[in-house]
C-alpha positions in Angstrom: 49.0 -10.0 6.3 51.4 -8.0 4.1 52.5 -4.5 4.7 50.8 -3.4 1.5 47.5 -4.8 2.8 47.8 -3.1 6.1 48.7 0.2 4.5 45.7 -0.1 2.1 43.4 -1.0 5.1 44.6 2.0 7.0 44.1 4.3 4.0 40.5 3.0 3.5 39.7 3.6 7.2 41.1 7.1 6.9 38.8 7.8 3.9 35.9 6.5 5.9 36.5 8.9 8.8 36.5 11.8 6.3 33.0 11.0 5.0 30.4 13.7 5.6 27.3 11.9 4.2 26.0 8.4 3.9 26.3 8.7 0.2 30.0 9.3 0.4 30.4 6.3 2.7 28.3 4.1 0.4 30.6 5.0 -2.5 33.6 3.9 -0.6 31.9 0.7 0.5 31.3 -0.5 -3.1 34.3 1.0 -4.9 37.2 1.6 -2.6 37.0 -1.8 -1.0 38.3 -3.2 -4.3 41.7 -1.7 -3.5 42.0 -4.1 -0.6 40.2 -7.2 -2.0 39.5 -7.7 -5.7 36.0 -8.5 -7.0 33.7 -7.8 -10.0 30.6 -6.5 -8.3 29.7 -4.9 -5.0 26.4 -3.6 -3.7 25.5 -1.9 -0.4 22.0 -2.8 0.8 20.7 -0.6 3.6 18.3 -1.8 6.3 18.3 -2.9 9.9 17.5 -6.3 11.2 13.8 -5.3 11.4 13.6 -4.0 7.8 13.8 -5.4 4.3 17.1 -4.6 2.6 17.1 -2.0 -0.2 19.9 -1.3 -2.6 21.7 2.0 -1.7 24.9 1.9 -3.8 26.3 -0.2 -6.6 29.9 -0.4 -7.7 30.9 1.6 -10.8 27.5 3.3 -11.0 26.9 6.8 -9.8 23.1 6.7 -9.6 21.1 3.7 -8.4 17.9 2.7 -10.2 16.0 0.1 -8.1 13.6 -0.6 -11.0 16.3 -2.3 -13.1 16.1 -6.1 -13.5 19.4 -6.6 -11.6 18.3 -4.5 -8.7 15.0 -6.4 -8.5 16.8 -9.7 -8.7 19.4 -8.8 -6.0 16.7 -7.6 -3.6 14.9 -10.9 -4.0 18.1 -12.7 -3.2 18.7 -10.5 -0.2 15.1 -11.3 1.0 15.9 -15.0 0.8 19.1 -14.7 2.8 17.5 -12.2 5.2 15.0 -14.9 6.1 17.6 -17.6 6.8 19.5 -18.3 10.0 22.8 -16.9 8.6 21.5 -13.4 8.0 23.9 -11.8 10.5 26.9 -14.1 9.7 29.6 -13.6 7.0 29.3 -16.4 4.5 29.3 -17.2 0.9 25.8 -17.6 -0.6 25.2 -21.1 -1.7 23.5 -21.0 -5.1 21.6 -24.2 -4.3 19.8 -22.5 -1.5 18.2 -20.0 -3.9 14.9 -20.6 -5.6 14.9 -21.9 -9.2 13.5 -18.6 -10.5 16.5 -16.7 -9.2 19.0 -19.3 -10.4 17.9 -18.9 -14.0 19.1 -15.3 -14.0 22.2 -15.9 -11.9 24.7 -16.1 -14.8 23.2 -13.0 -16.5 23.5 -10.7 -13.5 26.5 -11.7 -11.4 29.7 -13.8 -10.9 29.1 -17.2 -9.3 30.9 -16.6 -6.0 28.8 -14.3 -3.8 29.8 -13.1 -0.3 27.3 -11.9 2.3 29.0 -9.4 4.6 26.6 -7.9 7.2 27.6 -4.6 8.7 27.1 -5.0 12.5 27.7 -2.2 15.0 30.7 -3.3 17.1 29.3 -2.0 20.4 25.8 -3.5 19.6 26.5 -6.8 17.7 22.7 -7.5 17.4 22.1 -4.3 15.5 22.7 -4.1 11.8 23.0 -1.0 9.6 23.1 -2.9 6.3 24.8 -5.6 4.2 27.7 -5.4 1.7 27.2 -7.9 -1.1 30.3 -8.9 -3.1 30.7 -11.2 -6.1 33.6 -12.4 -8.1 34.6 -15.3 -10.5 37.1 -17.0 -8.1 36.3 -18.5 -4.7 36.8 -16.4 -1.6 39.9 -17.1 0.5 40.0 -17.0 4.3 42.5 -14.1 4.2 40.1 -12.0 2.0 37.1 -12.8 4.3 39.2 -11.8 7.3 40.2 -8.5 5.9 36.6 -7.8 4.8 35.3 -8.7 8.3 37.6 -6.2 9.9 36.7 -3.6 7.3 33.0 -4.3 7.8 33.3 -3.5 11.5 34.8 -0.1 10.6 32.1 0.5 8.0 29.3 -0.3 10.4 30.9 1.9 13.1 31.0 4.8 10.6 27.5 4.2 9.1 25.8 4.3 12.5 26.5 8.1 12.6 24.1 8.4 9.6 21.6 5.7 10.7 19.8 6.5 14.0 18.9 3.5 16.0 16.8 5.2 18.7 14.1 3.3 20.4 11.4 5.4 18.7 12.9 4.7 15.3 12.8 1.0 15.9 9.2 1.1 17.0 8.4 3.4 14.1 9.8 1.0 11.6 7.9 -1.8 13.2 4.7 0.1 13.1 5.3 0.9 9.4 5.7 -2.7 8.4 2.9 -4.1 6.3 1.8 -6.8 8.8 1.6 -4.4 11.7 -0.2 -1.8 9.5 -2.8 -4.5 8.5 -3.3 -5.6 12.1 -3.6 -2.0 13.2 -6.3 -1.3 10.6 -8.3 -4.4 11.6 -8.0 -3.5 15.3 -9.2 0.0 14.6 -12.2 -1.3 12.6 -13.1 -3.7 15.4 -12.7 -1.0 18.0 -15.1 1.2 16.0 -17.9 -1.2 16.9 -17.2 -1.2 20.7 -20.3 0.3 22.5 -19.6 3.4 24.6 -21.8 5.9 26.4 -22.4 9.1 24.5 -21.4 12.0 26.7 -21.2 15.8 26.4 -20.0 18.6 28.6 -22.0 21.8 29.3 -21.8 24.7 31.8 -24.1 24.3 34.8 -25.2 26.2 37.9 -26.7 25.2 41.2 -30.2 26.8 41.5 -32.9 26.8 44.2 -35.8 24.4 43.8 -39.3 25.7 44.6 -37.9 29.1 45.7 -40.3 31.8 47.0 -40.2 34.8 44.7 -40.4 38.2 46.5 -42.1 40.6 44.2 -43.4 44.2 44.6 -47.1 44.6 45.3 -47.1 48.3 44.4 -45.5 50.4 41.7 -42.8 52.6 43.2 -39.1 52.9 44.0 -37.1 50.6 46.3 -35.9 52.6 49.3 -33.9 49.9 51.1 -33.0 46.2 50.9 -32.5 45.0 54.5 -30.9 41.7 53.7 -27.8 40.5 52.0 -27.1 37.6 49.7 -27.0 34.4 51.6 -28.7 35.7 54.8 -31.0 33.4 56.6 -34.4 35.0 57.2 -37.4 34.0 59.3 -41.2 34.4 58.6 -42.4 38.0 59.1 -38.9 39.6 58.9 -38.8 42.9 57.0 -36.6 42.4 53.9 -37.5 45.2 51.5 -38.7 48.8 52.2 -40.4 50.7 49.4 -40.6 54.5 49.1 -43.8 55.5 50.9 -43.8 59.3 50.4 -46.5 59.3 47.8 -48.8 56.8 49.7 -48.2 58.6 53.0 -49.4 61.9 51.5 -52.4 60.4 49.9 -53.3 58.5 53.1 -53.1 61.7 55.2 -55.4 63.5 52.7 -57.9 60.6 52.7 -57.8 60.5 56.5 -58.7 64.2 56.7 -61.5 63.9 54.2 -62.9 61.0 56.1 -62.8 63.0 59.3 -64.6 66.0 57.6 -67.3 63.7 56.2 -67.8 62.1 59.6 -68.1 65.6 61.1 -70.8 66.6 58.6 -72.6 63.4 59.2 -72.8 64.1 63.0 -73.9 67.7 62.5 -76.7 66.6 60.1 -77.8 63.9 62.6 -78.1 66.5 65.4 -79.9 69.0 63.2 -82.3 66.3 62.1 -84.0 66.3 65.4 -85.1 69.9 64.8 -85.4 70.1 61.0 -86.8 67.1 59.4 -85.4 68.2 56.0 -81.9 67.5 57.3 -82.9 63.8 57.7 -83.1 63.5 53.9 -79.3 64.3 53.6 -78.3 61.6 56.1 -78.2 58.8 53.5 -76.0 60.8 51.2 -73.6 61.7 54.0 -73.4 58.1 55.2 -72.5 57.0 51.7 -69.7 59.6 51.5 -68.4 58.4 54.9 -68.4 54.8 53.7 -66.6 55.8 50.4 -64.0 57.9 52.2 -63.4 54.9 54.6 -62.8 52.6 51.7 -60.3 55.0 50.1 -58.6 55.5 53.5 -58.4 51.7 54.0 -57.1 51.1 50.5 -54.3 53.7 51.0 -53.6 52.1 54.4 -53.1 48.8 52.7 -50.8 50.3 50.1 -48.9 52.0 52.8 -48.5 48.7 54.6 -47.3 47.1 51.4 -44.3 49.4 51.3 -42.7 47.1 53.8 -42.2 43.7 52.3 -42.1 40.8 54.8 -40.7 37.3 54.4 -43.4 34.8 54.0 -41.0 31.9 54.2 -37.9 31.0 56.2 -34.8 30.3 54.2 -31.7 31.8 52.5 -31.8 35.0 50.5 -30.9 34.6 46.8 -29.9 38.1 45.6 -27.2 39.6 43.3 -26.4 43.0 44.8 -28.7 44.9 47.2 -27.0 48.2 46.5 -28.3 48.1 42.9 -31.9 48.1 44.1 -31.7 51.3 46.1 -33.8 54.0 44.3 -34.7 51.7 41.5 -38.3 51.9 40.2 -40.2 48.7 40.0 -43.7 47.7 38.6 -46.3 45.6 40.3 -45.1 41.9 40.2 -41.5 42.6 39.4 -39.1 40.2 41.1 -36.7 41.7 43.6 -35.2 38.6 45.2 -36.1 35.1 46.2 -36.0 33.0 49.4 -35.0 29.4 49.0 -34.4 26.3 51.1 -30.6 25.7 51.1 -31.3 21.9 51.3 -33.6 21.9 48.3 -31.6 22.6 45.2 -31.5 21.7 41.5 -28.9 21.8 38.7 -29.5 24.0 35.7 -27.6 23.0 32.6 -27.3 25.1 29.4 -26.5 22.6 26.6 -25.6 24.2 23.3 -27.6 23.1 20.3 -24.3 22.0 18.5 -23.6 19.5 21.4 -27.2 18.3 21.9 -27.8 14.6 22.4 -30.9 12.5 23.2 -31.7 12.8 26.9 -34.5 11.2 28.8 -35.9 11.5 32.3 -33.5 9.8 34.7 -30.3 10.0 32.6 -27.1 10.4 34.7 -25.4 13.7 35.1 -22.1 14.3 36.9 -21.2 17.8 38.1 -17.7 19.0 38.5 -17.7 22.2 40.5 -15.2 24.9 39.7 -14.5 25.2 43.4 -14.0 21.5 44.0 -13.4 19.6 40.7 -12.0 16.5 42.4 -15.3 15.6 44.1 -18.0 15.1 41.4 -21.6 15.2 42.4 -24.2 12.8 40.8 -27.5 14.1 39.5 -30.4 12.7 37.5 -32.1 14.6 34.6 -35.6 15.8 35.6 -36.7 17.6 32.4 -35.4 19.5 29.4 -36.8 22.5 27.6 -38.8 21.8 24.5 -37.1 24.6 22.5 -33.7 26.2 22.8 -33.3 29.8 23.9 -30.6 32.4 23.8 -28.3 32.5 26.8 -26.5 35.5 28.3 -23.4 34.5 26.4 -25.4 34.7 23.1 -25.4 31.0 22.6 -28.5 29.0 21.6 -28.9 26.2 24.1 -31.4 23.9 25.7 -32.2 24.3 29.4 -31.9 21.1 31.3 -32.8 20.7 35.0 -31.4 17.8 37.1 -32.1 16.7 40.7 -29.3 15.6 43.1 -29.0 11.9 43.6 -28.4 10.1 46.9 -27.9 11.3 50.4 -25.3 14.0 49.7 -24.8 17.3 51.3 -26.3 19.8 48.8 -23.8 22.4 47.4 -24.4 26.1 47.9 -26.8 27.8 45.6 -25.1 29.8 43.0 -22.0 27.6 42.5 -21.0 26.9 38.9 -19.2 24.1 37.2 -19.2 21.7 34.3 -21.8 19.0 33.9 -21.1 15.8 32.1 -24.3 14.3 30.6 -24.6 10.7 29.8 -26.8 9.6 26.8 -27.5 6.3 25.1 -24.9 3.8 24.1 -23.4 4.2 20.6 -20.5 2.8 18.7 -17.0 4.1 19.3 -16.7 5.2 15.7 -19.9 7.3 15.9 -18.7 8.7 19.3 -15.4 9.9 17.7 -16.9 11.1 14.3 -20.2 12.6 15.6 -19.0 16.2 15.5 -17.2 15.9 12.1 -20.3 14.2 10.6 -22.5 16.9 12.0 -20.3 19.6 10.5 -20.2 17.9 7.1 -24.0 17.4 7.1 -24.6 21.1 8.0 -22.0 22.3 5.5 -23.4 20.2 2.6 -27.0 20.9 3.7 -27.9 17.2 3.9 
């Protein structure tokens, strides 16, 4: 190797190190290389070993137009070489290996002696950043090929700065290939017909089943609630005391009137032995005594009803006993309830927008907020015929489910999220159900 060639080689490598963009480096590849080895045409084709090669730079041309006949012809030639066993080897392209359609345009587009110079990263010999295609009218010498191989290594080392070969990039390019894209589309279409269970999520709460409602038998104000939420009560235990001031006063008056009527009746009975006219008043006085007795007994019953007793043993279901003190209630108004802690149900509020077809016996899985890692199985018992407005101002169906299996019932009042299982549908419908519903409602179909 002459001193002039070495100097020229060092000068080119110095220019390569000063490149700031891939465009600047591509210009040096196709133009400045001529200072070291003479040729008529040079083209830089970018593309990794997993990609098809595309023209990036052409000697003596500032702007590359890939739609020209020459560009189309050269990319077809590169596709032929790229599919051969010598794709990553420096070699002269044998014209006899090219298809006849490409040979017909060979003399119109290029010189006969073409050199294929792959740009392989020195530290990763199996990774390619592109190919440098050179052509001239005289055969290539071993000295020229050796200089170009050395220069190709420097070019590839510099080009890898602008071409990222990350693992994600390789996989992205694989995924973007036509074959992979076609297979992916076919797989997605086939997966759309896979049957899956239609499921929805909805808020749920543990409620008492067949709970005894404790209501007020009289109209008045609550004086005291003697139990607290969660207390266990027995039969006959006082649980609510009503204000009895009014009934006590009326009872005392009725008792005095009854005593007065009974005294008049006794006086008339004694006078009747002497004056027969008094005997005619006995029937009227007896009727008054009977009437006063009924009034007294009625008020006695109302007075007894001011103390509400538990008719059933169980646990008290109540929000806040302090809120009931002094609160007026009407006859039949619910104050609290007594429930069996082992007899529970699950109440689910399913919004209308998420409603699916549910039948008796459909599976339900409850994930409690206090213990989400241990789901509890339930079975649908019934669902409301029409939706109603919830406390959160959401129109929802009320669904009641019974616990399944021999499982310790959770505490009444616990809340969580219920997963309801419907019928089997295709995966495409499962994924597109909400968008289709929105489109149908938006378009009014």
